[in-house]
N, C-alpha and C positions, 0 to 999 in steps of 0.2 A: 573636634578640630583636627586639622591635618598638618600642623606646623612641623611635626617631626619628619614628614616626608617631603614637605615643600621647601623647607629651609635650604636643603642641599641643592635645590634646583633654582634658587632665586637668581644666582648669577647667570646661569644658562638662559633663564627666561628673559632677563634684561637684554642679553645679547641677541636673542631671537627677535625681540621687539625692535631693536635697532636695525636689524637686517630686513625687516618687513618693508615692502614697498610703501612709499609715502601715500597716505590716504586709504590704505587697505582697511576694509571694514571687518569687524569681528563676526564670527559665526554666531548664530543663535543656538540655543540649547537644542532646538529641533534639528538644526543642520548637523550638529555634532552627533546626534543619534541616527541620522538618516542612513538607511541601508542596514541597520542592525536590529535584531531582536533585543529586547531588554529583559531585565530581571522580572518583569511582570509575568513572563511565561515560564519562569524557572521551575515552578512546581506543577506546571500543566495549565492549559487554558481553562479547564473546568474545576480548578482547585477551589475548595469551599471557603477558606479563610474563616473558619468557625472556631473561635477560641473556647467556646463552651463544649465542644466535642473533645473531651479529655482523652478518650481512647485514641482518636485519630491524631491528636497533637502529640501524645506520648509516643505513639508508633513512629511518627516522623522524627522526634527528638532522639529516639534510641536507634534509629537506622544507621548502620555504619556508612561512612563517607570515604571517598577517595580524595587524597590530597597530594600535593607535589612535595616530595621528600627533599626539600632544600631548606636553608635557614629561614626562620620566621620573619626576618627582615629582608630576605631576598625575593626577587620576582622572576618569573619565567615568561618569556615572549613566545607564545605559540607561533608556528611557522606555517606557511602556505603549502608546504610539501614535506615529505618524510626524509628530510636531510637538513644538516646544519647550513647548507648552501642556499636553502630556500629562503625567500624574503620573510620578514616578520609580517604577521597579519595586519598589525597596526602599530604605528610609532608616535601617536599623539602624545603630547605632554601628559605624563601620569596615566596614559591609556595603553590598551593593548596588552596588559600584563595580568598575570594571575599570581597572587601572593603565596609564598611557600609555607608549608607546615600546617596551615590552618584553614585555607579556603577550599571548599569542595569543588570538584570537577566531575563532569559526566563523561564516562568513557564511551566513545561513539564507534569505535572500530577495533579490529585486531592488530596485533603487532605487524609492522611493515619495516623490516630491516632495522629493528631497534627503535622505531618511532611508532607512536599511537595517536590517532585522532581523538581529540577531547574537546569539551567546551567548558568555559568558566565565565565568571562575571568580573569585569574590570571596574575601576573606580568611577567610570562614567555610567555605571549600571548597564553596560552593553554586554551582550553575550558574545564572547570571542571564541570562535571555532578554529582550531588549527592543530598542528602536530607538535608533540613534546616527546622527549626521550622516554621510552617505555620503562627504563630502570629507575625513574624517579617517581613512578606512580606507587602510592602506598595506601592501603585501606586501614582506617582507624575506627575502632569501636568507641563510641562516646561514653563518658561517665554515666553510670547507671542510676545515680541517685537524683541528680539535678538536670534541669533543662531550661533554656531561656528562649522565649519568643519575643521578638521586637516587631511590633506592627506599626508601619509608617502611616497607616490610615488613622489609627486612634492615637498615635504618638504616646504609646504606653509600652512598658517592658513587663512581660508576664513571666513569673517564676513557677515552674512545675517541680514538685518534690514527690518522688516515689509514685509517679503516674497520676498525680492529682494537681490541678491548678491551685496553687497556694495563695498567691497574692499578685498585685500589679502596682506599678507606680508610674508617674508622669516622666516623660523624657523629651529631648529635642534631638532629632536626627538632622542630616545634612540639608542645607538650603543652597540650591544651585543658582548661578547666574550665567549669562552668556560667556563671560570671560573665565569662569571657574566651573565648568560643567562637571568636573571631577569632585565637586563638593558633595555629590549625592552619596548617601549611605546605601551601598549596593545591596540588593536583595540576594538571597542565597542561603547557604548553610556553612557554618564556620565552627571553629573550636577555640575555646579560651586556652591560650598557650603560654602566657606569662603575665606576671604581676609587675607592671612597669613602675607604678608609684606616681608621685607628683611630677608634673612638668609645667614649664612656662610656655604659654602660647600668646605671643603678642601682648604681653603684660597681664594676661589672665592666667591664674594658677588653676590647673586642672588636677584634682587630687584623686589618689587611689585608682589609677588607670589600669584596666585589664586589657591586654592586647587580644583581639580576635580576628583581625584582618590586616596584616601589615601595619600601616600607619594609623589604622582606625582602632580606637579604644572605646571601651565603656568606662566612663569616669564621672566623678561628681560634677554637678553644675559648677561652672567656674566662679572664681571670686577675684577681687583685687584687694591689695593690702593698702590701707590708708596710712597716713603719716604717723598716727598713734599706734600702729600695729594691728588694728582691728581689721577683720575681714568683711568685705561688702559683697553680698551675693545678689542684691536686689535686681540689677539690670537683667541678669541672665535667668534668675528664677522666674521673673515675670514672663519669660518666653517658653517655659516648660509647657508641654502640650502642643507646641508648634515647631515646625522646622526652623532651625536657627544656627546649626553648627557648620563646621567645615568638613563634616563627614563622620566625626566621632558621635557617640551616643551619650549626650549629657543626661545625667540621672539625678533624680531628686535627692536633696541633702536631708530634708526633714523626713523622719520615719513616719510611715502610715500606721494605721491601727494594728497592723500585723507585725510592725517592726521593720518593714522592708524599706530600705534606702540604699545608697551606694556603700555605706559602711557595712551593711549586712552582706551585700554581694562580695565585697573585699574579704570579709572574714569567713565566708561560708562556701563560696563557689570553688569547685575543684578543677584542676587541670583537665583538659579535654571535655569539659562541659560543652555541650552542643548549643550554639547560638543560631537560631533560625530567624532570618529577616524577611518579613513579608512586605512585598511591594504594595504601593497604593495606587498606581496609575490605573485609570479606568474604573476605580471603585468609588462609590459615593458614600460620604459620611452622612448619617442621618441626623436630624435635629433631635435634641432632647425632648421629652414629653413636655407639652405646654404647662401641665399642672405641677411639674417638679418644683419644689420649693427651693429658693435661694434666699440669701440674707444680706442685710446691710445695717449700718448704724445710723438711725434717723437723726442722731444728734451731731450732724455735720460730717458723717462718714463719706469717704470718697471712693470706696471700693464695694464690690459685691462679692459674696462669699458662698462657698459650698455648704458650710456648716454654721450653726448658730453660735458655736463657742470657739471660733477660730482663734488660735493662739497669737495672731498678729494684732488683735484688738485688746485694748486695756480691759481688765476684768470688770471695771465699774460700768462698762457699756454692754456687758454680756448679761443675758443672752441677746443676740441680735434679733431684729425684727425680720419676719419672713414675708416674701411675696412670690407670686407665681412667675416661672421663667417666661411665660408669654408676655408679661408686663415689661420685661427688660428693654425691649425696643419700641414699646407702644405708650408707656406712661412717662410723662415729662420728669417725674420725680426720680426715675432710674436711668434715663438715657445717658447721663454724663458719668455714671459710675464706671470705674475701671475694674478690671479683673484682678482679684487678690492673687499675689504671687506665692502665698503660703499654702492656702487650701485648694487653689487651682480649680475654681468652679468651671462650668461649661462655657465654651465660647459663645458669643452672640451669633445669631443666625446669619447676619451679614458676613461675619468672619468665616463661618462654615461654608457659605456660598463661595467666597473668594478661594478657599482652599479646594473646594470641589472643582471649580473652573480650572485651577492649576493642574488638577489630576485628569483633565480632559473629559469631564462629565458636567452636564448642566446641573445647576442647583435643583433641589427638590422643590416641586411646585405643589403647594398645599391647596387642595380643592376646598372651596367654601362649603361649610355645612349648611344644608337647606334649613330654612326657618320652619319651626313646627307651628301648626295652627290648632287652636282649641275649638274652632267652629266646625263640629262634626257634621251638622246639617249642611253647611256650605260646601264641605268637601264631598259629601254624598251627592248633592245636587249637581256639582261639577262633573262627577263621575257618570251620572245618569243623563247628562245633557246630550242633545243631538250634536253630531260633529259640526264644528263651525263652518266647514267647507261645503256642507250639504245645502243645496238650494231648497229653502223651506217651501217653495211652491210645489215641490214634488212630494211633500209629506201630507198624508191624509189621516188625521186622528179621528177615530170612531168614538162613539159615545161610551163604549165599554173600556176605553183606555188602550185599545190596540192601535198600533201604528203601522201603516203600510206605505210602501214607496210606490209612487205612480211613475211608470216608465212610459214616456211618450215617444212615438216614432220620430225619427229625424225628418224635418220638413224639407 
């Protein structure tokens, strides 16, 4: 969520709306991005996005980055020329800025009278190229023990320790709309720079927040406090594994089998741990294997689960009954089941299709598997048959089984 950076602009936003011409239509997300490269190319157009390549991932996580040496809550507007008199490259609401102290920039040129051409990623996930003062460029070596990769395609946060992929957990990154294109969680490279703690965002409590990009935090999935003082996470936990936030990275509250959750990150991650955010645009999420087992409670259960002993189900109904993932959208018994917000099983194929379209790629088309035949003689006869397009009047079969083709001159 991005309430920490939007609250201060609320009054300004209202005034701007009042000043807009009557009937003016809002831009679409595509129009906001028009004319800009996006974070999809930050790591290069041929970047592999292979989380299983531990060596390549660790090399990226340990690579020093250049940041802007201003306060972690400050922003810098790159300018169109090498002087303070040059216009800002962009002045959209929450756009055209690079956050100080934590967000990586690429240096594109040499010093020009105290100014240097750079590029960085703004809150719209746009690559902003322009000049900044040379004396605020600073190179930082990341923490050498930990590294974090956030993949917007899989909606998972991956933790590396000492060069090895240790574990991962479900997250929710930013969900944009036409009026709030800045809700995107920008791709790029960042550093964990401070432990912010709990904060209130529109009535939602976001606990254990770690700042990594200005107003963007990694924090626990939000909760609301009920009248009796209990915490309710249900609404937002159900959205883990999907885009849902205002830009922050909502992170699982319930620890996985390795013990990874937001509490673990809060207790273990060190300052200047590098956070790499992989963009998802143009990438296609695959379907899970049709034979993968998922589970439900046949005694009136309303949810499907990733594991047969999900802690959200009363023990008297465990273990849960299993069925194949392929049946989730094809068998009437399972079509109305909802996704468990505790164990977070795979999304339905229709949901994966919808997310792929939003990333600019068509859904995966599954080719039908040809039916097998047990009639070997019928198959062999078909293979040895004369081509159906051949005029049988031109075929002369001799008594010894030989076949000859008779070619007649054109009349």
